[in-house]
N, C-alpha and C positions, 0 to 999 in steps of 0.2 A: 506493499499497498503505500502510494505521495506522504509525503512528509507536508508538500503545502495547496492546501486551494485558495481557490481567485475567488476576493470578496466583492470586487468592481476593477471595470476592465476601462483601460483609458486609448484615446489612439496608439500606433509603436511607435517609439521614441523615447515616449512619454515614464519621467520615473514612476522607479519602483518600490511602493512603501510592504514591508515584512513586518509585519505582527506576529506576536511572541506571547502566547498567556500566559497570563500567572497556574501559583503552583495550580493542578485539580480544572484550570480551565481548561476549555479546549476553543478548537475556531471558529463556532458561532460568537463568540465575544468579544468581535469587532464589531461582526454586521455592523450595529449604531453610527462604528465610526469608519467603515467606510460608506456605509450614506451616506452622510454628514460634510466626508472631506469634495477637496473638488475636480470637478472634473477631466484637470490634467496632471492629477495622482491615476497606477493604478494598486491595490487593491489584495494583497494577499497575506495566509493566515499559514501561520504551521497549526498541524493539529498534534498536535505525540501521540506518543501508541499508546489504549490502555483506554481510550472511549470513543464513545461515541462511534464511527463508522470506520475503527481501530480497534476496537472493544480488543478484537484475537490479539494484538498483537506486543509481545513478550513489553514489558516497562521496562526504561530502564533509568536506573536509579541512578549514575555517575553525571553528572553536567558537564564535564566537559566530552566525553561521549556520546550528547544531545548533539552538541554545538558540531559536534565533527559530521553526525551524518546531517544537521541542516545546510551547512556548511557546504556538503559533497553536494546540497540537491538544491543549492542556490547557482554554484561552481556555473554552472553549463549557462546559465540565464545574462551573458552579459551581455545583446541589443538593447539598453537601459540603464541611463544611471540607479544603483539602489541605494535605501536606506533605511535605516532597524529602528523601531519601536517597540520597545519592551514591557510590558507590566509587570510589578513583581521579581519574582523566580521570573519570569521571562528578561526582563531588564539587565539582568548575569548572563543569560546563557544570549541576548544578545553583545554583547562584553565580548562571548569569547568567540561565537560567529564569527561576530566583524573584522579580530586580530586576526583570525583564518582566513576573511576575506581576504584581507590588502598584504598577508604572508604570499599569496601570488598572483598582488598586483590587483584586484576585484572587488580590491576596498570598497565599506559606500561612502557614499554624501553626506551622512548626515546619523550616527548616531541618539535618537533621543529613549532616554528613561525613566520611568514611571514607579513612582513607590520604588524604592530601593536605593538602598544608602551603597556609598561605594565599593568598590569590595578591596580597596584596602580597608574598611573599615568595619572587613564581614565579621558578626558573631553571630550565635547559632542557639536556643535551647534544649536539642537535641528530640525536638516532638515526636521525628520518624521512630524513637522509641518509644514513644508511652503507647493507650491506649485504645476503640477507636473512638472512646466518649470523649477523652481528653484534646483529641487533634479534632469531635464534632464543636467541643466546646470553644477553642482557638477558633476555627472559620466561625463562629457566628457573635465571636467577642470582636473579629475586624469590623465581624457587617461584611464578606463574602454571602454568608445565607443568614435573607431575611426568615417572615412566621412564615413557617416550609408548609403547603398541609401536606397528608400522609404518603400517598404518592413519590409526592418531593420530595420527604426526607428516602422515606425507601431505596429512591436513585442515585442519593444522593451518597448511603449506604452503598453502591453499587460500583462506586466509584472512590470508594476508601482503598483505594487497595494502589490504586495509581498516584492518589490528594498522598499518603502514605512518599508513595515511590521522587515523587517529585523532593517531598521535603529533605530525605535522603539527598535527589540528587542536590539542596542547597547546602545543607549541612554537614557535609561530604565536603564542600567544595574550600579548593587551597589557590589562593589565588598567583598565579606566575610577576604578577606585578608588568603584565602588557602595557604602553604608552601606544594607542594609536594613535590620530594621521588627522583621521574625521574628527568638526567640531560634534561635540558630543552635550546633550542640551537635557538638564533630567526636570520633569514636573513633579510634585508632591503637594499631598495633601497637607491644609496647616492644623489638624488635628490629630497627621496620623501614629497610630500607637507604636508601632514598631517602625520610621525613620525620623531622627530628625535635620532641623535643613541642614546643618556642619556639620554631617552624615550623607547628606546629598548632594551640596556644597562639593566633596574632598570629588566626588568624583573632576573636575578639573585636576584631580595630582592626576590621570588614566589614557592623555590628550596631549602632543603637540599644538593640537588645533584650539579655537574657540571654546569656552565654557562657561555656560549660564545652571544657570538656575529658576524653575517657573513655580511658585507654589500659586497652587487655589483651591477653596473654603469647602469640605467632608475632611473624611476620616483614607481607614487604607483601602478602599474603594472606591472614592471621590469620582473613578470614570464612571461613574453608572450614571453619575447625575448629565444628566441632556443635557444642562448649559454647561453641567465641563465639557460631555464629550464634544460641543456642536466649543466650543473653545478653541478646542488641544487642538481640533478638525481642521480651524481656518487656520489658527498658528502652524498650522504642517502645512497644509496648498499653502502660505504667503512665503515660509524659505523653501522649497519644494520643488515649485509651480518655475523651471525654468534651471533647475539643477543638472550639472553638467557632471558627468563624470569625473574623478575624485585620479590624479595621475599615480602609479603607485611608490607606494613611502612603505616600505613592511613596519612595520612594526617593532623595538628595539626591547622584548622576550619574546619569543619564540612560542605558536600554540602547541604545548604539546603535548 
């Protein structure tokens, strides 16, 4: 099964935005963003194994291995400049994917990270080692699960192996110290219980290009607010429309 899903088409040569979901998330979580974004941007989303149409695919609990698969899926797509957007876990995977693409001369024109601390500030609480109820309680605390119907809760429990695997990938990750060449923009909810503004601002340490931080109202899943989605889509469109491919500029710390 392929890793990429097309959420929005665009004319040939238009910049391609590749979206990476949060832990437990799936490609369709970016449908609203794809609908809001301007017509000059093609939107793809990554489908991790173990969810939706990839339910039967083996889970991958290693972040660098997952990034390697995604970079391999993107490598043939050299007909247009590419940007990356990742929310939460997706931001960290996006960082590793960007490093791999830069190393082979196909680097992204921009990396956008959302609700994720900088790799150099990485820390975790060993959630993947806890029982199902503790994981569900953490998801509820973060606002990733609203009041659920019985059917929705049953479906969420079916996804628990994938959620646990994603947390394992995050919590066993070690930062190789990549220095990207592309610009990096971090988005953060101003009431995020997991990431501070200082931790998000530290993404500037991981690129030789420009870096900035945008604060929006909300918690860890601020992106689900329709107003925030529209604002981010507007900003992405503005920054990416007319973007051109960046020249080869290998990262200073090679991907493992």
